[in-house]
C-alpha positions in Angstrom: -17.9 -117.1 132.5 -20.4 -119.4 134.6 -20.2 -121.3 138.0 -21.6 -123.6 140.9 -20.9 -123.5 144.1 -21.1 -126.6 146.4 -21.6 -126.6 150.5 -20.1 -129.2 153.1 -23.3 -130.5 153.2 -22.8 -131.3 149.3 -26.1 -128.6 147.8 -25.0 -127.7 144.8 -26.2 -123.7 144.0 -28.4 -123.1 140.5 -25.4 -122.1 138.0 -24.9 -118.6 137.3 -23.0 -116.4 134.9 -21.5 -113.5 134.1 -22.3 -111.1 131.7 -20.5 -111.6 128.6 -17.4 -109.6 127.3 -15.9 -109.1 123.8 -11.9 -108.8 123.5 -9.9 -108.1 120.8 -6.0 -108.7 121.1 -5.5 -107.8 117.7 -3.8 -104.6 115.6 -5.5 -103.5 112.6 -3.8 -103.6 109.2 -3.6 -101.5 106.3 -1.7 -101.8 103.0 -1.8 -99.6 99.6 -1.6 -100.3 95.8 -2.4 -98.7 92.4 -6.3 -98.8 91.8 -6.2 -97.0 88.4 -3.6 -94.7 86.6 -2.8 -93.4 83.3 0.8 -93.9 82.4 3.0 -90.8 80.7 6.1 -91.0 79.7 9.4 -90.9 81.7 7.8 -92.7 84.9 5.2 -90.0 85.6 1.6 -90.6 85.3 -1.1 -88.6 83.9 -3.3 -89.6 86.6 -3.4 -91.8 89.7 -5.8 -93.4 92.0 -4.7 -95.4 94.9 -6.6 -97.9 97.1 -6.4 -98.6 100.9 -7.1 -101.9 101.9 -8.2 -102.1 105.7 -8.2 -105.4 107.8 -9.0 -106.8 111.6 -9.5 -110.2 112.5 -11.1 -109.3 115.9 -13.9 -106.7 116.0 -13.5 -105.2 112.6 -12.4 -101.8 110.9 -13.8 -98.8 112.5 -12.4 -95.5 110.7 -9.3 -94.9 108.8 -7.2 -92.0 108.0 -4.5 -90.7 105.2 -2.2 -88.2 104.3 0.1 -87.5 101.1 3.6 -86.5 101.0 6.6 -86.1 99.0 8.7 -87.2 101.9 9.3 -90.7 103.8 6.4 -90.7 105.9 3.5 -87.6 107.1 0.7 -88.4 110.2 -2.6 -89.3 108.6 -5.3 -86.8 109.3 -7.8 -86.6 106.3 -10.8 -89.0 107.3 -10.8 -92.2 104.6 -14.2 -93.2 103.3 -14.4 -96.1 103.6 -16.4 -98.7 101.9 -16.1 -102.7 102.0 -12.8 -102.1 104.0 -11.4 -100.0 101.4 -10.6 -96.7 100.2 -9.5 -94.6 97.3 -7.8 -91.4 97.0 -7.0 -89.6 93.7 -3.2 -87.9 93.6 -2.8 -84.9 92.3 -0.2 -83.3 90.1 3.0 -82.2 91.7 6.6 -81.1 90.8 8.1 -84.2 92.8 7.2 -87.4 93.6 5.0 -88.2 96.0 3.2 -91.4 98.7 0.4 -91.9 100.6 0.0 -93.2 104.2 -2.3 -94.1 106.3 -3.3 -95.7 109.3 -7.0 -97.6 110.8 -8.6 -97.8 114.0 -11.0 -101.2 115.3 -13.9 -101.5 116.8 -11.9 -102.0 120.1 -10.1 -98.6 119.5 -6.6 -99.9 118.4 -5.0 -97.7 115.9 -2.5 -99.4 113.2 1.3 -98.4 112.5 1.5 -95.5 109.7 1.7 -97.4 106.9 3.1 -95.9 103.4 2.9 -96.9 99.5 6.0 -96.5 97.5 6.5 -92.9 95.7 4.6 -92.1 92.2 4.6 -89.2 89.8 1.8 -87.4 88.9 1.5 -84.7 86.3 -2.4 -83.9 86.0 -1.9 -80.5 84.2 -0.8 -79.5 80.7 2.0 -77.2 79.9 1.5 -73.5 78.7 3.2 -71.8 75.8 3.3 -68.3 77.3 4.8 -66.2 74.3 5.5 -66.7 70.6 6.8 -64.7 68.0 8.2 -64.9 64.5 10.5 -62.8 62.5 11.3 -63.6 58.8 14.6 -63.1 56.7 14.7 -63.9 52.9 13.0 -66.9 52.6 13.1 -68.5 55.9 10.4 -67.8 59.2 12.1 -68.2 62.7 9.8 -68.6 65.6 10.5 -68.3 69.3 8.6 -69.5 72.2 8.6 -69.4 75.8 6.6 -72.0 78.1 6.1 -73.7 81.0 4.8 -76.7 83.0 4.4 -77.0 86.8 4.6 -80.6 87.5 6.9 -82.6 85.6 8.6 -80.2 83.0 8.8 -79.4 79.3 10.3 -82.3 77.4 10.4 -80.6 73.9 8.4 -78.0 71.9 7.0 -79.0 68.0 6.5 -76.4 65.9 4.5 -76.2 62.3 3.6 -73.6 59.5 0.1 -73.7 59.1 -1.0 -76.0 61.1 0.3 -79.5 59.2 3.3 -81.4 59.9 4.8 -80.6 63.3 8.5 -80.5 63.7 9.8 -81.6 66.9 12.8 -79.8 69.4 14.0 -79.0 72.7 15.1 -75.4 71.8 13.0 -72.7 72.2 13.0 -72.0 68.4 12.9 -73.2 65.1 13.5 -71.9 61.5 12.0 -72.9 58.5 13.9 -72.6 55.4 13.3 -72.6 51.8 9.5 -71.0 51.7 8.0 -69.9 48.5 6.6 -66.7 48.4 3.1 -66.7 49.9 1.5 -66.0 53.6 2.4 -68.2 56.6 0.3 -68.7 60.0 3.2 -70.6 62.4 2.1 -72.5 65.4 3.8 -74.1 68.3 2.9 -76.5 71.3 4.6 -77.7 74.2 5.5 -81.4 75.5 5.9 -82.0 79.0 7.7 -84.9 80.4 4.5 -86.5 81.0 3.4 -86.7 77.6 0.8 -84.0 78.1 0.6 -81.6 75.3 -0.5 -78.4 75.8 
């Protein structure tokens, strides 16, 4: 602001101006969207990267924090690596659906409220066959397996003799019948609910 003063004799002072001040009355904002993903089965993702988009119409964006939770919200405590007013975060695998939450601070020190994305299910690991055994009787071979998957869970098992044609089953055992005399090698693998085969 600048001012002049006039005395009773009509003399006018020179113009004097104050220092300049910057004022930011606006609160910054943050929103989340899917940056990239690889879809699996049963609403599971094999990989997922979320993007946080930041905005502030006053002083500008200074920093942002985020957190990942299986709950409805969380307290952001991890500093985001911001580039061009956005950042990306890869969501790791989990047995439950999770979301990302975050807030943003502008250069005036104003902090936005915490905003969260929707929930997403991510399975980044292959299922595991922990044991396999086989028994023979007449012209049959019965294969028994046990397996595990730490994220989405096992959806089915696949069985093969000699590694050619694979047969799918939800059972942990399968019997090959009508076999001719000879030597057979049996195989088994697991398929999780995200469609990963291990």
